[in-house]
C-alpha positions as CSV (number, residue, x, y, z in Angstrom):
1,M,61.8,-61.4,115.5
2,T,62.6,-64.0,118.1
3,V,62.5,-67.7,117.5
4,T,62.6,-70.0,120.6
5,S,61.8,-73.7,121.3
6,A,61.8,-76.2,124.1
7,A,64.7,-78.0,122.3
8,G,66.9,-74.9,123.0
9,T,66.5,-72.6,120.0
10,A,67.0,-68.9,120.9
11,L,67.4,-66.7,117.8
12,D,67.2,-63.0,117.5
13,I,66.6,-61.7,114.0
14,D,66.4,-58.0,113.1
15,L,63.8,-57.6,110.3
16,A,64.3,-53.9,109.9
17,K,64.9,-53.4,106.1
18,A,64.6,-57.1,105.5
19,V,63.1,-58.1,102.1
20,H,59.8,-60.0,102.6
21,V,58.6,-62.4,99.9
22,P,55.2,-64.0,100.2
23,I,54.9,-67.2,98.2
24,W,51.2,-67.8,97.4
25,G,51.5,-70.5,94.8
26,Y,50.8,-68.7,91.5
27,T,52.3,-66.0,89.4
28,G,50.5,-62.9,88.4
29,K,52.8,-61.6,85.6
30,P,55.3,-62.8,83.1
31,G,58.9,-63.2,84.3
32,T,57.9,-64.1,87.9
33,L,58.4,-67.4,89.8
34,T,56.6,-69.1,92.6
35,H,56.4,-72.6,94.2
36,W,53.6,-75.0,94.5
37,P,52.1,-75.4,97.0
38,G,52.1,-71.8,98.1
39,G,51.7,-70.7,101.7
40,L,55.1,-69.6,102.7
41,L,56.4,-66.2,103.9
42,V,60.1,-65.7,103.3
43,N,62.4,-63.0,104.7
44,F,65.9,-62.2,103.5
45,P,67.6,-60.5,106.5
46,R,70.1,-57.8,106.0
47,A,73.8,-58.4,106.8
48,G,74.6,-58.9,110.5
49,T,71.1,-59.3,111.8
50,V,70.8,-63.0,112.8
51,N,72.3,-64.1,116.2
52,G,71.8,-66.9,118.7
53,T,71.2,-70.7,118.7
54,L,69.1,-72.8,116.4
55,V,68.5,-76.4,117.5
56,I,67.4,-78.6,114.7
57,D,65.8,-81.4,116.6
58,A,65.3,-85.1,115.8
59,G,62.3,-85.2,113.4
60,D,63.1,-81.8,111.8
61,I,63.9,-81.9,108.1
62,N,67.1,-81.3,106.2
63,L,65.8,-80.7,102.7
64,T,69.2,-80.6,101.1
65,F,69.7,-84.2,102.0
66,K,65.9,-85.0,101.9
67,L,65.8,-86.6,105.3
68,Y,64.3,-86.3,108.7
69,L,67.0,-85.9,111.4
70,D,67.6,-88.8,113.8
71,S,69.6,-86.7,116.3
72,P,69.7,-83.0,117.3
73,V,72.1,-80.5,115.6
74,T,72.8,-77.2,117.2
75,L,74.0,-74.2,115.2
76,A,75.6,-71.3,116.9
77,L,75.1,-68.1,114.8
78,E,76.9,-64.8,115.1
79,N,76.1,-61.9,112.8
80,D,74.5,-64.2,110.3
81,F,77.2,-66.9,110.2
82,I,77.2,-70.4,111.6
83,V,80.3,-70.4,113.8
84,R,79.7,-73.9,115.3
85,V,77.8,-77.0,114.3
86,E,77.4,-79.2,117.4
87,G,76.0,-82.7,117.6
88,L,77.2,-86.2,118.1
89,G,75.3,-88.0,115.4
90,T,75.6,-88.5,111.7
91,D,73.2,-85.6,111.0
92,A,75.7,-83.1,112.5
93,E,78.6,-84.7,110.8
94,L,76.9,-84.5,107.4
95,M,76.1,-80.9,107.9
96,R,79.7,-80.0,109.0
97,R,81.1,-81.8,105.9
98,Y,78.6,-80.2,103.5
99,L,79.3,-76.7,104.7
100,A,83.1,-77.2,104.7
101,V,83.2,-78.7,101.2
102,W,82.4,-75.4,99.5
103,G,85.5,-73.8,101.0
104,D,83.5,-70.6,101.2
105,R,82.6,-68.6,104.3
106,N,79.3,-67.5,102.7
107,A,78.1,-71.1,102.7
108,Y,77.8,-70.7,106.5
109,A,75.7,-67.6,106.2
110,V,71.9,-67.1,106.6
111,S,70.2,-67.0,103.3
112,H,66.5,-66.6,104.3
113,I,64.1,-67.4,107.0
114,G,60.4,-68.1,106.8
115,I,57.1,-69.3,108.3
116,G,55.1,-72.1,106.7
117,L,51.4,-71.1,106.4
118,H,49.7,-73.7,104.3
119,P,47.1,-75.6,106.4
120,D,47.0,-78.6,104.0
121,A,50.7,-79.0,103.4
122,R,51.9,-82.2,105.2
123,Y,55.0,-82.6,107.4
124,E,55.1,-86.3,106.5
125,A,55.1,-85.7,102.7
126,L,58.8,-86.6,102.4
127,T,58.0,-90.2,103.3
128,M,55.7,-90.4,100.3
129,Y,58.3,-89.8,97.5
130,D,61.5,-91.1,96.3
131,Q,64.3,-88.5,96.9
132,R,64.6,-87.9,93.1
133,D,60.9,-87.2,92.8
134,T,60.6,-84.2,95.2
135,N,62.3,-81.0,96.0
136,G,60.4,-80.7,99.3
137,T,58.4,-77.6,98.6
138,E,55.4,-78.9,100.6
139,L,57.7,-79.3,103.6
140,R,58.8,-75.7,103.4
141,A,55.1,-74.6,103.5
142,F,53.5,-76.8,106.2
143,A,51.7,-74.6,108.7
144,G,53.7,-73.5,111.8
145,N,57.2,-74.5,110.7
146,F,60.2,-72.1,111.0
147,L,62.1,-72.4,107.7
148,F,65.8,-71.7,108.2
149,S,68.1,-71.5,105.1
150,T,71.8,-71.0,104.6
151,G,73.7,-69.8,101.6
152,A,73.3,-67.0,99.1
153,N,71.4,-63.8,100.1
154,E,71.6,-61.2,97.4
155,F,70.1,-58.6,99.8
156,A,73.1,-59.1,102.1
157,D,75.5,-59.1,99.2
158,R,76.5,-62.7,99.8
159,F,76.8,-65.4,97.1
160,T,77.7,-69.1,97.3
161,L,76.8,-72.4,95.8
162,G,76.1,-74.2,99.2
163,H,72.5,-74.1,100.5
164,F,70.4,-75.7,103.2
165,D,66.7,-75.5,103.6
166,I,65.6,-76.7,107.0
167,P,62.0,-76.7,108.2
168,V,62.1,-76.7,112.0
169,R,59.0,-77.8,114.1
170,N,57.7,-76.7,117.5
171,C,59.1,-73.2,117.5
172,T,57.6,-70.1,118.9
173,I,58.0,-67.1,116.6
174,K,57.3,-63.6,117.7
175,V,57.7,-60.3,115.9
176,D,58.0,-57.5,118.5
177,D,55.2,-58.5,121.0
178,T,53.0,-60.4,118.5
179,V,53.1,-64.2,118.6
180,L,52.8,-65.6,115.1
181,V,53.5,-69.2,115.9
182,E,53.3,-70.8,119.4
183,A,55.1,-74.1,119.8
184,G,54.6,-74.9,116.1
185,V,51.0,-73.9,115.9
186,L,50.0,-70.8,113.9
187,A,48.5,-68.1,116.0
188,K,45.0,-66.7,115.1
189,V,46.7,-63.6,113.6
190,L,48.1,-65.9,110.8
191,A,45.6,-68.8,110.8
């Protein structure tokens, strides 16, 4: 999988042997869990399979802090781990401090990545609720977003308490030669 954007994102993700989890919004058997609204495909990459640069642009969403970013934050990733957090604004500083507070290298690791598929989920939903009244599930699912998450990934044998969920807009997502999302718009293969 490759993820690119006009803002400067250039990620390579090896999905071989990754665990894929579709979240469709309901459970079919006891002991299972899902989120409402559904419409999200999540992948848990194996260890050492995510490399490159992710630019979280102004307007993208940091769901841990439940806010839309005011300024870009650039993450440099090597073998699944954030090795640099660059940016001049408060958004970058908050991210640097939150990652560091855990005192745990695994807080800097990739947890999961995903693609929002729900055509009725709204990007602007976070503006409708008080921070205490939402966990941002709708924002994870809005169609065409690239969901990038840090923290625990049991499939890569990494565990930590720190976690970010970051829906990123306007990305192009390809698996092999198939375009799934083009500049934030779902391709017909997914729509």
